[in-house]
N, C-alpha and C positions, 0 to 999 in steps of 0.2 A: 503494500500500500504506499509506504514511504517513498519507494523508488518511483512508483507511478506518479505521485504528486510531484516529486522532484523533477521527473522527466517532463511533466505537463508544464511546470513552471519555467523550465529552461526553454522549452519550445515557444511558449508565450513571450518570454523575454526576447528571444532571438527574432521572432516575427515583429515584435514591437520596435526593436532597433532597426530592422529592415525597412519597415514602414516609415519610421522617422527619417531615415536617410533618403529613401526614394521620394518621399513627400516633401523634401525641402524645396523651397521656392528658388527660382533662378536668381543669380546675383545680377543686380542692375548697375550698369556703368553709365554715367552721364557725361556727355561730350562737353569739353571745355573750350570756351572761345579762344583763350590764350593759355600757354603758348602753343600756337598751331600754325601750320603753313598750308594755306590753300590758295589756288589760283585757277583762272580759266584763261586759256591761251589759244591762239590761232594765227592765221596769216591774213593777208590782204593783197590787193593789187599793188600796194606800195611797199609794205614791210610787215614783218611779224610783230605780234603784240602779246602782252600778258597783263592781266588785271588781277591783283590780289583779292581774296575774299576775306573780309575782316572779321566775320563772326559766323557762328553756326549754333544750332541747338539739337536736342534729341538724346536718345538713350539706346543702349544695347543690353539685351538680357542674355546671360550665359547660363547654361545648365550647370548645376553644382557637381555632377558626376564627371570626374576627369578620367581620361583614358590616355594610353600611350600616343594615340593619334591626335587627341584633343586635350592637351595638358591642362587647359583652363575650363574645359567643358565647351560644348558646341554652342554657338549662338542660336537662340530659339526665336527671338523677336527683336525688332529694332526699327528705329526711324531717325532720319537726319532731316533737319529743316535748315535751309539757307535763305535768309532774306535777300531779295533781289537788290535792295539798296546797300547790301553789305559788299557787293561787287564794286570795288572802287578802282577805276582806272586813273591813270595820271592825267588824262586829257578830259577836260569837262565836256567837250563836244561828244567824245566817245561814250562817256557815261550816260549822256542824254540819249544817244542813239541806241545804246544797249538797253536802257530801261524801256524805251519805246518799243523795241523789237520784242522784248520779253513781256510786254503789256503789264507793266508793274501795277497799274491802277486796278486791273481785274484779278491779276494773279501775283500778289506781292511776295510769295515765297515759293521756293522749289523744295519738293519732298522726295525722299528716297525711303521706301518701306521694304524692310527685309522680309522675304518669303521663305527662303530656304538657304542653308549653309552647310558646307562640309569643311572640316578642319583636318590638316595633315602637317606634320613637322617637316621643315625643310631639311634636305640632306646635309650632312657635315656641319650642322649649326649647333650641335649639342641640344637640340630641341628648344633653344632659346627663341628662335624665330619660327613661325609657322605660317602656313597659308590658309586663307579662308576663301573658298570658292562660293561666292554669294550670288544668289539669284533674287531679284526683287523688282519693284515697280517704281519707275521714275515718273513723277508728276511735274511737268514743265509747261508753263503757258497753257494750262488747261488740258493738255494732251497726256495720256498715260501710256507708257511703254514698258514692257518687261525687258530687263537687261541682265546681263551677266557681269559681275563685278569681282575680279580677282584682287584679293588684298593680302598684303604681308603684315603680320602682327607680331608683337612681342610684349611680355609683361615686364614692366620696369621695376626697379628695386623698391620704389615706394608703393607698389601695388597697382599703379595706373596701367592702362592698356594703350600701347602705341600702335596705330594703324596707318599703313602707307599704301598708296595705290593711285590709279588714274583710270579715267574713262573717256573715250572719245565718242562723240555723238554728231549725228548729221542734223543740222538745223531744220531741214525740210521735213524730217520725220516728226517733228513736233509743231509743224505749221508755222515756223518762224521764218520771217523774211530776213535775208542777209542784211545787216546794217550797212548803210552806205552814206557817202558824203560827196561833196562837190557834184551835185546833180547826178549821182550814180557813177561818176568816173572812178571813185574809190569804193571797193566793195570788200567785205571781209570774206574769208574762206567759207566753203560749204560746211566744213566740219570744225568743231572746237573741242579741246581736251580740258577736262577738269582734273587737276592734280591735287593730292591731299596728303598730308602728314600730320595726323591729329592725335590727341590723347583723350582718354575717357577715364574718369575716376569712379571707383566703386562706391555705391551708396552705403553709408554706415548705419542708417536707421533701419 
């Protein structure tokens, strides 16, 4: 009888610990506006250009279950918001043209929503760096497109998460007319590239 009770207690305790672990909520990381490096760049009929992106918002949720392939746990949900007016070119005319092309009054922010992600360590990196093959939805100027976004990540000594990557998009895919000047004599390229090197901090509450 004693052995039966002891066995039952041990089984219940083990199941309780298992449920407690698997039921733990994801860890939420909040993107920090600074220090970060983001920019959008492209070409034109005259010269190449690059405009820094001064701020962003959003968060990323990581599963708490770590594996050899996903040392921090795989991203389960996430969203990034970039205000259009945070794209600050050195040229005032270009700022105006860019805001007009992106229809800032109707669509003041650009959104990326994570749908799915796979994590794997980079070779010969001691698993310090890993890749995130993310699939998500980009909402730009009122148009939604599913995109694939390869990202390189690393957990910093202070616990922050560093994410580095880029994405090239065709303006016409989002119904955006190429910004132009000098009565159309100067036009931007058909494609632009968004580069990012950002950090996200784990929420402590």
